C-alpha positions as CSV (number, residue, x, y, z in Angstrom):
1,E,55.0,10.6,33.4
2,N,58.7,11.7,33.6
3,V,58.3,13.9,30.5
4,R,55.4,15.6,31.9
5,N,57.1,16.3,35.5
6,S,60.3,17.8,33.5
7,M,58.0,20.1,31.3
8,I,56.3,21.4,34.5
9,K,59.7,22.0,36.2
10,T,61.2,23.5,33.3
11,C,58.3,25.6,32.0
12,G,57.3,29.1,33.2
13,S,53.7,29.9,34.0
14,S,52.7,31.1,30.6
15,E,54.2,27.8,29.2
16,E,52.1,25.8,31.7
17,A,49.0,27.6,30.8
18,R,49.5,26.9,27.1
19,L,50.0,23.2,28.0
20,L,46.7,23.2,29.9
21,M,45.0,24.8,27.0
22,L,46.1,22.2,24.8
23,L,44.9,19.3,27.1
24,S,41.6,21.1,27.4
25,R,41.3,21.7,23.8
26,F,41.6,17.9,22.9
27,G,39.2,16.9,25.9
28,L,42.1,15.1,28.0
29,I,40.4,16.1,31.2
30,D,42.0,13.4,33.4
31,E,45.5,14.5,32.1
32,L,44.3,18.2,32.7
33,D,43.4,17.4,36.3
34,C,46.6,15.7,36.9
35,L,49.0,18.4,35.4
36,F,46.9,21.1,37.5
37,K,47.6,19.2,40.6
38,D,51.3,18.5,39.9
39,M,51.6,22.3,39.3
40,L,50.3,23.1,42.7
41,D,52.5,20.3,44.3
42,D,55.3,21.9,42.6
43,G,54.6,25.5,44.1
44,V,53.3,26.9,40.8
45,L,50.5,29.1,41.7
46,P,47.5,29.2,39.0
47,N,46.6,32.5,37.4
48,L,43.3,33.7,35.9
49,I,44.1,31.9,32.7
50,T,44.8,28.7,34.4
51,F,41.4,28.7,36.4
52,N,39.6,29.8,33.1
53,T,41.2,26.9,31.3
54,M,40.3,24.2,33.9
55,L,36.9,25.6,34.3
56,N,36.2,25.7,30.4
57,G,37.7,22.3,30.0
58,H,35.1,20.9,32.6
59,C,32.2,22.9,31.2
60,K,32.7,21.4,27.7
61,I,31.9,18.0,28.9
62,G,29.3,18.9,31.2
63,N,31.1,18.6,34.4
64,V,29.6,21.6,35.9
65,F,30.2,20.5,39.6
66,V,33.8,20.1,39.0
67,A,33.8,23.5,37.1
68,E,32.0,25.3,40.2
69,V,34.9,24.1,42.5
70,Y,37.5,25.9,40.1
71,F,35.3,29.0,40.0
72,G,35.2,29.0,43.9
73,G,39.2,28.6,43.7
74,L,39.3,31.3,41.2
75,I,37.5,33.8,43.7
76,K,39.2,32.7,46.8
77,S,42.4,33.5,44.8
78,G,41.5,37.2,44.5
79,F,40.8,37.1,40.7
80,C,38.2,38.9,39.0
81,C,36.0,36.9,36.5
82,D,36.1,37.8,33.0
83,T,33.8,37.3,30.0
84,F,35.5,33.9,29.3
85,T,34.8,32.7,32.8
86,Y,31.1,33.5,32.7
87,T,30.8,32.1,29.0
88,S,32.1,28.8,30.0
89,L,29.6,28.5,32.9
90,I,26.8,29.2,30.4
91,L,28.1,26.5,28.3
92,G,28.5,24.0,31.1
93,Y,24.8,24.8,32.5
94,C,23.6,24.5,29.0
95,K,25.4,21.1,28.5
96,I,23.4,19.7,31.4
97,H,20.2,21.4,30.4
98,E,20.0,23.7,33.3
99,L,18.8,26.7,31.3
100,E,17.9,28.6,34.3
101,S,21.1,28.5,35.9
102,A,22.7,29.4,32.4
103,Y,20.4,32.2,32.0
104,K,21.2,33.7,35.6
105,V,24.9,33.7,34.6
106,F,24.1,35.5,31.5
107,E,22.2,38.3,33.5
108,I,24.7,38.7,36.0
109,M,27.5,39.5,33.6
110,P,26.4,43.2,32.7
111,Q,25.8,43.8,36.3
112,V,29.2,43.0,37.4
113,G,30.8,45.1,34.6
114,C,31.5,42.0,32.4
115,R,30.7,42.4,28.5
116,R,28.6,39.7,26.9
117,N,30.2,38.6,23.4
118,D,28.9,36.5,20.5
119,V,29.9,33.3,22.2
120,S,28.1,34.2,25.3
121,Y,24.9,34.7,23.2
122,T,25.6,31.7,20.8
123,N,26.1,29.2,24.0
124,L,22.8,30.3,25.4
125,I,20.9,30.4,22.1
126,H,22.1,26.8,21.4
127,G,21.2,25.6,24.8
128,F,17.6,27.1,24.2
129,C,17.3,25.5,20.9
130,E,18.4,22.2,22.0
131,A,15.5,22.2,24.6
132,G,13.3,23.2,21.9
133,K,12.9,26.8,23.2
134,I,13.0,28.2,20.0
135,D,11.1,31.5,20.8
136,E,13.5,32.2,23.7
137,A,16.6,31.5,21.2
138,L,15.1,33.9,18.7
139,K,14.7,36.5,21.3
140,L,18.3,36.2,22.4
141,F,19.3,36.4,18.6
142,F,17.5,40.0,18.4
143,Q,18.9,41.1,21.7
144,M,22.3,40.2,20.6
145,K,22.3,42.9,17.9
146,E,20.8,45.5,20.2
147,D,23.8,44.7,22.7
148,G,26.4,45.4,19.9
149,C,27.1,41.8,19.3
150,F,27.0,40.5,15.9
151,P,25.9,36.9,15.0
152,T,28.5,34.4,13.9
153,V,28.5,31.4,11.4
154,R,28.0,29.3,14.4
155,T,24.9,31.3,15.7
156,Y,23.3,31.1,12.3
157,T,24.1,27.4,12.1
158,V,22.7,26.6,15.5
159,L,19.5,28.3,14.6
160,V,19.4,26.9,10.9
161,A,19.8,23.5,12.6
162,A,17.0,24.0,15.1
163,F,14.5,24.9,12.5
164,C,15.5,21.9,10.5
165,E,15.0,19.7,13.5
166,L,11.3,21.1,13.8
167,G,10.7,20.7,10.0
168,K,10.5,24.6,9.6
169,E,12.3,24.7,6.0
170,T,11.2,28.2,5.3
171,E,12.7,29.6,8.5
172,A,15.9,27.7,8.4
173,L,16.3,28.8,4.6
174,K,15.6,32.3,5.8
175,F,18.4,32.4,8.4
176,F,20.8,30.7,5.8
177,E,20.1,33.2,3.2
178,E,20.4,36.2,5.8
179,M,23.9,35.0,6.7
180,V,25.0,34.8,3.1
181,E,23.7,38.4,2.4
182,R,25.6,39.7,5.6
183,G,28.7,38.2,4.3
184,C,28.8,35.7,7.2
185,G,29.7,32.8,5.0
186,P,28.2,29.5,5.8
187,N,30.6,26.8,6.7
188,V,30.9,22.9,5.8
189,Y,28.7,22.3,8.9
190,T,25.9,24.7,7.9
191,Y,25.7,23.1,4.5
192,T,25.9,19.5,6.0
193,V,23.0,20.4,8.3
194,L,20.6,21.6,5.4
195,I,21.8,18.8,3.1
196,D,21.0,16.3,5.9
197,Y,17.4,17.9,6.4
198,F,16.6,17.8,2.5
199,C,17.6,14.1,2.6
200,K,15.5,13.1,5.5
201,V,12.3,14.6,3.9
202,G,13.2,12.9,0.7
203,R,14.1,16.0,-1.3
204,M,17.2,14.8,-2.9
205,D,17.4,17.4,-5.7
206,A,17.4,20.1,-3.1
207,G,20.1,18.3,-1.1
208,M,22.3,17.9,-4.3
209,E,21.8,21.6,-5.1
210,M,22.9,22.5,-1.7
211,L,25.9,20.6,-2.2
212,H,26.9,22.1,-5.5
213,R,26.3,25.5,-3.8
214,M,28.8,24.5,-1.2
215,L,31.5,23.4,-3.7
216,E,31.1,26.6,-5.6
217,K,32.2,28.2,-2.6
218,G,35.3,26.0,-2.4
219,L,34.4,24.2,0.5
220,A,35.1,20.7,-0.1
221,S,37.3,19.6,2.7
222,S,35.0,17.6,4.6
223,V,33.3,14.0,4.1
224,E,30.4,14.8,6.2
225,P,28.1,16.7,3.5
226,F,29.0,13.9,1.0
227,N,28.2,11.3,3.6
228,A,24.7,13.0,4.3
229,L,23.8,13.1,0.6
230,I,25.1,9.5,0.1
231,H,23.0,8.1,3.2
232,G,19.9,9.9,1.8
233,Y,20.2,8.4,-1.7
234,C,20.7,5.0,-0.1
235,K,17.8,5.2,2.1
236,Q,15.8,6.1,-1.0
237,G,17.1,3.0,-2.8
238,M,18.8,5.4,-5.3
239,M,22.0,3.6,-5.5
240,E,23.3,4.9,-8.8
241,D,22.9,8.5,-7.6
242,A,24.8,7.4,-4.3
243,V,27.7,5.9,-6.4
244,R,27.8,9.1,-8.5
245,V,28.2,11.3,-5.2
246,L,31.0,9.0,-4.2
247,G,32.4,9.7,-7.7
248,L,32.3,13.4,-7.2
249,M,33.5,13.2,-3.7
250,K,36.7,11.4,-4.8
251,S,37.2,13.9,-7.6
252,K,37.4,16.7,-4.9
253,K,40.1,14.8,-3.0
254,V,37.6,14.0,-0.3
255,Y,38.3,10.2,0.7
256,P,35.5,8.0,1.9
257,N,35.6,6.8,5.5
258,A,33.9,3.6,7.3
259,R,30.5,5.8,7.6
260,T,30.4,6.2,3.8
261,Y,31.0,2.6,3.1
262,N,28.4,1.4,5.7
263,A,25.8,3.7,4.0
264,L,26.7,2.4,0.6
265,I,26.8,-1.1,1.9
266,C,23.3,-0.6,3.7
267,G,22.0,0.7,0.6
268,F,23.0,-2.2,-1.7
269,C,21.7,-4.7,0.9
270,G,18.5,-2.9,0.8
271,I,18.1,-3.5,-2.9
272,K,19.4,-7.0,-2.6
273,S,22.6,-6.4,-4.6
274,M,24.8,-8.3,-2.4
275,D,27.5,-8.7,-4.9
276,R,28.1,-5.0,-5.1
277,A,27.8,-4.9,-1.2
278,M,30.5,-7.3,-0.8
279,V,32.9,-5.5,-3.3
280,L,32.4,-2.6,-1.0
281,L,33.7,-4.6,1.9
282,N,36.7,-5.4,-0.1
283,K,37.2,-1.9,-1.0
284,M,37.2,-0.9,2.7
285,F,40.2,-3.4,3.2
286,E,42.0,-2.1,0.3
287,N,41.7,1.4,1.4
288,K,43.0,0.4,5.0
289,L,39.6,1.1,6.5
290,S,38.4,-1.5,9.3
291,P,35.0,-2.5,9.0
292,N,33.2,-2.2,12.4
293,L,30.4,-4.4,13.9
294,I,27.6,-2.4,12.0
295,T,29.3,-3.1,8.7
296,Y,29.2,-7.0,9.4
297,N,25.8,-7.1,10.9
298,T,24.4,-5.0,7.9
299,L,26.1,-7.5,5.3
300,I,24.9,-10.7,7.5
301,H,21.4,-9.2,7.5
302,G,21.4,-8.6,3.8
303,L,22.7,-12.1,2.9
304,C,20.1,-13.7,5.2
305,K,17.4,-11.7,3.7
306,A,18.5,-12.6,0.3
307,G,18.6,-16.3,1.5
308,V,22.4,-16.9,1.0
309,V,23.0,-18.2,4.6
310,D,26.1,-20.0,3.7
311,S,27.7,-16.8,2.7
312,A,26.3,-15.3,5.8
313,W,27.8,-17.9,8.0
314,R,31.4,-17.4,6.2
315,L,30.9,-13.7,7.1
316,Y,30.2,-14.5,10.7
317,H,33.3,-16.4,11.1
318,L,35.4,-13.8,9.4
319,M,33.7,-11.1,11.9
320,I,34.8,-13.4,14.9
321,K,38.3,-13.7,13.4
322,D,38.5,-10.1,13.1
323,G,37.9,-9.6,16.7
324,F,34.1,-8.7,16.7
325,I,31.6,-10.2,19.2
326,P,28.4,-11.0,17.6
327,D,25.4,-9.3,19.2
328,Q,21.6,-10.0,19.1
329,R,21.4,-8.3,15.6
330,T,23.5,-11.0,14.3
331,F,21.7,-13.8,15.7
332,C,18.5,-12.3,15.0
333,A,19.2,-12.1,11.3
334,F,20.2,-15.8,11.2
335,I,17.1,-16.8,13.2
336,D,14.7,-14.7,11.1
337,C,16.3,-16.1,7.8
338,L,16.3,-19.6,8.9
339,C,12.6,-19.4,9.9
340,R,11.7,-17.8,6.5
341,I,13.1,-20.9,4.8
342,G,11.3,-23.3,6.8
343,K,14.3,-24.2,9.1
344,V,12.7,-23.6,12.4
345,G,14.8,-26.3,14.1
346,E,17.9,-24.6,13.1
347,A,16.8,-21.4,14.0
348,H,15.9,-22.9,17.5
349,Q,19.7,-24.1,18.0
350,V,21.0,-20.8,16.9
351,F,19.0,-19.2,19.8
352,E,20.3,-21.8,22.2
353,S,23.8,-20.8,21.2
354,L,23.3,-17.0,22.2
355,K,24.4,-17.6,25.8
356,E,27.4,-19.5,24.7
357,N,28.4,-16.4,22.9
358,H,27.7,-14.4,25.7
359,A,24.6,-12.5,24.2
360,E,21.4,-12.1,25.8
361,A,18.2,-12.8,23.8
362,N,16.3,-9.6,23.6
363,E,12.7,-9.1,22.3
364,F,13.6,-9.0,18.8
365,V,15.3,-12.3,18.9
366,Y,12.5,-14.0,20.7
367,T,9.9,-12.3,18.3
368,A,12.0,-13.8,15.2
369,L,11.6,-17.2,16.7
370,I,8.0,-17.0,17.9
371,D,7.2,-15.8,14.3
372,G,9.0,-18.7,12.8
373,Y,7.0,-21.2,14.9
374,C,3.7,-19.2,14.0
375,K,4.4,-19.5,10.2
376,A,5.2,-23.0,10.5
377,G,2.1,-23.8,12.0
378,K,3.5,-24.8,15.5
379,I,1.4,-22.3,17.6
380,D,2.0,-24.4,20.7
381,D,5.6,-24.0,20.5
382,A,5.3,-20.4,19.8
383,H,3.3,-20.0,22.8
384,L,6.1,-21.9,24.9
385,F,8.7,-19.6,23.7
386,F,6.3,-16.6,24.6
387,K,6.1,-17.9,28.3
388,R,9.7,-18.4,28.3
389,M,10.4,-14.9,27.2
390,L,8.2,-13.7,30.1
391,A,10.1,-15.9,32.5
392,E,13.2,-14.6,31.3
393,G,12.1,-11.2,32.1
394,C,12.1,-10.1,28.6
395,L,8.9,-7.9,27.8
396,P,7.3,-8.5,24.5
397,N,6.7,-5.5,22.3
398,P,3.7,-5.0,20.1
399,V,5.3,-6.7,17.5
400,T,5.7,-10.0,19.6
401,F,2.0,-9.7,20.2
402,N,1.2,-9.2,16.4
403,V,2.9,-12.3,15.2
404,L,1.4,-14.5,17.8
405,L,-2.0,-13.0,17.3
406,D,-1.6,-13.7,13.5
407,G,-0.7,-17.3,14.3
408,L,-3.7,-17.8,16.5
409,R,-6.0,-16.1,14.0
410,K,-4.7,-18.5,11.2
411,E,-5.5,-21.6,13.5
412,G,-9.0,-19.9,13.8
413,K,-8.5,-19.4,17.5
414,V,-10.6,-16.2,18.0
415,E,-11.2,-16.3,21.6
416,D,-7.6,-16.8,22.2
417,V,-7.0,-13.8,20.0
418,M,-9.0,-11.8,22.2
419,L,-7.6,-13.0,25.5
420,L,-4.1,-12.2,24.3
421,M,-5.2,-8.7,23.3
422,D,-6.5,-8.1,26.7
423,A,-3.3,-9.4,28.3
424,M,-1.3,-6.7,25.9
425,G,-2.2,-3.7,28.5
426,K,-0.5,-5.6,31.3
427,F,2.9,-5.3,29.5
428,D,2.2,-1.7,28.5
429,A,2.1,-2.8,24.8
430,K,-0.9,-1.0,23.2
431,P,-2.7,-2.9,20.3
432,T,-1.6,-1.3,17.0
433,V,-3.5,-0.9,13.8
434,Y,-2.1,-4.2,12.8
435,T,-3.2,-5.8,16.0
436,Y,-6.8,-4.6,15.5
437,T,-6.9,-5.6,11.9
438,I,-5.7,-9.2,12.5
439,L,-8.7,-9.6,15.0
440,I,-11.1,-7.8,12.8
441,E,-10.2,-9.9,9.7
442,E,-10.7,-13.2,11.7
443,I,-14.1,-12.1,12.9
444,L,-15.2,-11.1,9.4
445,R,-14.2,-14.3,8.1
446,K,-16.9,-15.9,10.1
447,S,-19.2,-13.3,8.9
448,D,-19.6,-11.7,12.2
449,F,-20.2,-8.1,10.9
450,D,-21.7,-6.8,14.2
451,R,-18.8,-8.0,16.3
452,A,-16.5,-6.6,13.8
453,N,-18.2,-3.1,13.7
454,R,-18.0,-3.2,17.6
455,F,-14.2,-3.5,17.5
456,L,-13.8,-1.0,14.7
457,D,-15.5,1.2,17.0
458,Q,-13.4,0.2,20.1
459,M,-10.4,0.6,17.9
460,I,-11.2,4.3,17.1
461,S,-12.3,5.1,20.7
462,S,-9.0,3.9,21.9
463,G,-7.3,6.4,19.5
464,C,-5.9,3.8,17.1
465,Q,-6.9,5.2,13.7
466,P,-7.9,2.5,11.4
467,N,-6.0,2.4,8.0
468,V,-6.8,1.4,4.4
469,V,-6.1,-2.2,5.2
470,T,-8.6,-2.2,7.9
471,Y,-11.3,-0.7,5.9
472,T,-10.4,-3.1,3.0
473,A,-11.2,-6.1,5.2
474,F,-14.8,-4.8,5.7
475,I,-15.0,-4.1,2.0
476,K,-13.9,-7.8,0.9
477,A,-16.1,-9.3,3.4
478,Y,-19.2,-7.2,2.3
479,C,-18.4,-7.9,-1.2
480,S,-18.0,-11.7,-0.6
481,Q,-21.5,-11.8,0.8
482,G,-22.9,-9.5,-2.1
483,R,-23.7,-6.7,0.4
484,L,-22.5,-4.2,-1.9
485,Q,-24.5,-1.2,-0.4
486,E,-22.7,-1.6,2.8
487,A,-19.4,-1.9,0.9
488,E,-20.1,1.4,-0.8
489,E,-21.1,2.9,2.6
490,M,-17.6,1.8,3.8
491,V,-16.1,3.5,0.9
492,V,-17.7,6.8,1.5
493,K,-16.4,6.5,5.1
494,I,-12.9,6.0,3.9
495,K,-13.1,9.1,1.7
496,E,-14.4,11.1,4.5
497,E,-11.3,10.3,6.5
498,G,-9.2,11.5,3.9
499,I,-7.7,8.0,3.3
500,L,-6.8,7.1,-0.3
501,L,-8.5,4.1,-2.1
502,D,-6.1,1.6,-3.4
503,S,-6.6,-0.4,-6.6
504,L,-7.4,-3.4,-4.4
505,I,-10.5,-1.9,-3.1
506,Y,-11.8,-0.8,-6.7
507,D,-10.9,-4.4,-7.8
508,L,-13.1,-5.9,-5.1
509,L,-16.1,-3.6,-5.9
510,I,-15.6,-4.3,-9.7
511,N,-15.5,-8.0,-9.2
512,A,-18.4,-8.1,-6.6
513,Y,-20.7,-6.2,-9.3
514,G,-19.6,-8.5,-12.0
515,C,-20.5,-11.4,-9.8
516,I,-24.1,-10.4,-9.4
517,G,-24.3,-9.4,-13.3
518,Q,-24.2,-5.8,-12.9
519,L,-21.4,-5.0,-15.5
520,D,-22.5,-1.3,-15.8
521,N,-21.9,-0.8,-12.2
522,A,-18.5,-2.6,-12.5
523,F,-17.5,-0.2,-15.2
524,G,-19.0,2.9,-13.2
525,V,-16.5,1.7,-10.4
526,L,-13.7,1.7,-13.3
527,K,-14.6,5.3,-14.0
528,R,-14.4,6.4,-10.3
529,M,-11.1,4.6,-10.3
530,F,-9.8,6.6,-13.3
531,N,-11.3,9.9,-11.8
532,S,-9.6,9.3,-8.5
533,G,-6.1,9.1,-10.2
534,C,-5.8,5.4,-9.2
535,E,-4.1,3.5,-12.0
536,P,-6.0,0.2,-12.8
537,S,-3.7,-2.7,-12.7
538,R,-3.4,-5.7,-15.0
539,Q,-5.5,-7.6,-12.3
540,T,-8.4,-4.9,-12.8
541,Y,-8.6,-5.7,-16.8
542,S,-8.5,-9.5,-15.7
543,I,-11.5,-9.2,-13.5
544,L,-13.4,-7.0,-16.3
545,M,-12.5,-9.6,-19.0
546,K,-13.3,-12.5,-16.6
547,H,-16.9,-11.1,-16.3
548,L,-17.3,-10.1,-19.9
549,T,-16.1,-13.7,-21.1
550,N,-18.7,-15.1,-18.5
551,E,-21.6,-13.0,-20.0
552,K,-20.6,-13.9,-23.5
553,Q,-20.6,-17.6,-22.8
554,K,-23.9,-17.6,-20.8
555,K,-25.5,-15.9,-23.8
556,E,-24.0,-18.5,-26.1
557,G,-24.8,-21.2,-23.8
558,T,-21.2,-22.5,-23.9
559,G,-18.5,-22.9,-21.6
560,F,-19.1,-22.6,-17.9
561,D,-20.2,-19.8,-15.3
562,F,-16.6,-18.4,-14.2
563,N,-18.4,-17.0,-11.0
564,S,-19.5,-20.4,-9.8
565,T,-16.0,-21.8,-10.1
566,N,-14.6,-19.2,-8.3
567,I,-11.7,-18.3,-10.6
568,S,-9.1,-16.2,-9.1
569,V,-9.0,-12.6,-10.7
570,D,-5.4,-13.0,-11.2
571,N,-5.6,-16.5,-12.9
572,A,-3.6,-16.8,-16.1
573,D,-6.6,-18.9,-17.5
574,I,-8.7,-15.6,-18.2
575,W,-5.7,-14.5,-20.6
576,K,-5.5,-17.7,-22.2
577,I,-9.0,-17.8,-23.5
578,A,-9.3,-13.9,-24.0
579,D,-10.1,-13.2,-27.6
580,F,-9.8,-10.1,-29.7
581,E,-13.6,-9.8,-29.6
582,I,-13.7,-9.6,-25.7
583,I,-10.8,-7.1,-25.8
584,T,-12.8,-5.0,-28.2
585,V,-15.9,-5.2,-25.9
586,L,-13.8,-4.2,-23.1
587,F,-12.7,-0.9,-24.8
588,E,-16.1,-0.1,-26.1
589,K,-17.4,-0.4,-22.6
590,M,-14.6,1.6,-21.2
591,V,-15.4,4.4,-23.8
592,E,-19.1,4.2,-23.2
593,H,-18.6,4.9,-19.4
594,G,-16.1,7.7,-19.9
595,C,-12.9,5.6,-19.4
596,L,-10.8,6.4,-22.2
597,P,-7.9,3.7,-22.8
598,N,-4.6,5.3,-22.5
599,V,-1.1,3.9,-23.0
600,N,-1.0,2.2,-19.6
601,T,-4.2,0.3,-20.6
602,Y,-2.7,-1.0,-23.8
603,S,0.6,-1.8,-22.0
604,K,-1.1,-4.0,-19.3
605,L,-3.3,-5.9,-21.7
606,I,-0.3,-6.4,-24.2
607,K,1.9,-7.7,-21.4
608,G,-1.1,-10.0,-19.9
609,L,-1.5,-11.6,-23.2
610,C,2.4,-11.9,-24.0
611,K,2.8,-13.7,-20.6
612,V,0.5,-16.6,-21.6
613,E,1.9,-16.5,-25.1
614,H,-1.2,-15.1,-26.7
615,L,1.0,-13.4,-29.2
616,C,-1.4,-12.7,-32.2
617,T,-3.9,-11.0,-29.9
618,A,-1.2,-8.8,-28.4
619,F,0.3,-7.9,-31.6
620,R,-3.4,-6.9,-32.8
621,N,-3.9,-4.7,-29.8
622,A,-0.4,-3.3,-30.4
623,Q,-1.4,-2.3,-33.9
624,R,-4.8,-0.9,-32.5
625,S,-3.3,1.1,-29.9
626,I,-1.1,2.9,-32.6
627,E,-3.8,3.2,-35.0
628,I,-6.4,4.6,-32.6
629,A,-4.4,7.0,-30.5
630,G,-0.7,6.7,-31.7
631,F,0.3,5.2,-28.5
632,Y,3.7,3.5,-28.4
633,D,6.0,3.2,-25.4
634,G,8.2,0.4,-26.8
635,V,6.3,-2.5,-24.8
C-alpha cells in the first residue's frame, strides 16, 4: 500500500497511465479501481488514455455496466471517444452476449468519424462465432476487406475455431490455407485448434501431421498443441503413441505440465495399466509439479476399477495429507468398486461416511449403491435407498432408474418395472433405449410377443429409437420358440433402419436353423454374414460344428442329441469331441454355400482346438490352410 501511494505521488500522468495499463493487462481489476480512486483523491486528473484503460480492463472481463460508468466519465470530462474506446465496448458487449448492443457500437463508429480497425471487426466476428451465428460473422469478414481492414492471425483463428466447433472441417481448412497463402502465418493457437479438432473426431494421423507442420514453422514454444495430441491419443487408448508425443515434446525443450500428466495418467488408467499410471504420479513429484484433485480422483478410480482397493485407500490418505478434500467422485469410485466385488456392506459404510467428510451424496453416489444392492439381489434395500434419495432431495437420473429397473427385471417383477417406468416422467427422466430394452427383454422372457411389440411401438412413437440390442432381444426370443420367419422379418426391419447386424444376430439364426435340422439354411445365413462383411467368430464355428456333429451322431445312432441337452454354443465340449472329419465337412459345406474359408477361418478353428489341447487336429488344419491356400499368419 505504501509503495503504491509513493508511486502515485512520484509518477507523472504518463507513468500513472502505464501503471494502470499493466494492472489492466494482468487482469488485476480490483487493484486497477483502487489505483484510479487514489489518483483522483490525490488530485491527478484522468486523461483519455486513463479512461480507455479503465474501460478496457472492465470490458475484458465482461463488467460492461462498470465500463459504461467510465465511458460516461470520459464524455463528461470533454474527451472524444477514439477507436480504442469503441472497440473495448464491442469486446465487453460480446463478452456478455449482448450482440445487438455490440453491433450498434460498431455501426456508430464511422458515423462519429471513428475508423474501425481489425480489432473492432475481430471482436465482433468472435462474438457472432461464440453465439453460433457464423453467417453474420462471415458477412463481417468480407465487409472487413471492403472497409480497408485486413484480417489478422486472430481473425482467421476465430473463424477456424468456429468451423471446427460446428464440425465443418472443409471450411475450417479453407480459412487455414487462405491465411497461409496470404502470408498471415498461423500461430500456436491456430494449430492447437486444428489438432484438438482432429483428435476429437478420432483422426489422430491428421492431428500429428498438423503438429509436424507447426514444428516445421519453428513454433514449438507452447505445451498446449502437444497436450491436445496427447489427450487425443489417451482417449483412443493409444498410449504408446501418446508417450512418443511426450518424447517429441521434451526433445523440443517443451516441458510437460500437470495437464499433460493428468491426460497420460487417465489414459493408462483407462487401459488398466496402473503401474505406469503410478510411475507418472512419481514423475510429477520429481518434476516439482503438484497433483490436483483430478489427478488423485483419476488414480483412485483406476485402482478401484482394477480391483486394487487397498492401494486406492493408501492413495486416498496421501491425498488428504496433501491437503485435498475428497469429493463425490472419490467416494463414488470406492462405493462402485466395493459393490462390484460383492462388499455392499462396506460400500454402505463408505456412503455413511460422506457427511463426516463434508461431502454431499449426489445422484451418481446413490446410483452406485443402488446398483450394488440390485446386483447382490437385495432389491428391497435398493428400493429403500431409492426412497432415501428422494427424501434427501436428490433427483434420480435415467441411469438410476435403469439399474433399479434391471434389478426388478431380474427378480421377474414386470409390473413393478412398468410402474417405475411410469414414475420416471415425474422426475423429468425420460426412458432411454436401455430402459425400454430392459422391459422388452423381460416381457419376451415370458414369451408375451404381442405385449413386447406394443412396447416397441410405444418406444418408437416416444422418439426413442431402438438399437441393435433391442432388436436382438426379439430375434433371440423368436429363435428360441422356433419362429424363424418372424426372426427373419425382424432382420429385414433392422436393415431397413440402417442398423448393422452384429455376429450375435447371425449366430442366433444359425443356431436356430441348426436346432430344427435345416443346416442348408444355417449355412445360408453364414453366407449372408460373409457378404455383409461381418466376420464370423469362434462361437459361429462352434455352433456349426455342434450341429454337424449332432447330425453325424444321429445318422450313426451313437452319442446323444446336442439340441435336447441344450449345450451352450461356446461350450468347450464341442471342441473336445470335434474330429478332422467334422472340420472337413464344415469346409465342404462352406465352399458349397459360397463361403470360402480365409485366414481368419483357419485361425479361429486352430485357436479353438488348441484351447482344449486338441493339438493333432489343430496341426492338421494348420497344414491344410497352408496347402490349400497358402495361408499363414503365425498362429
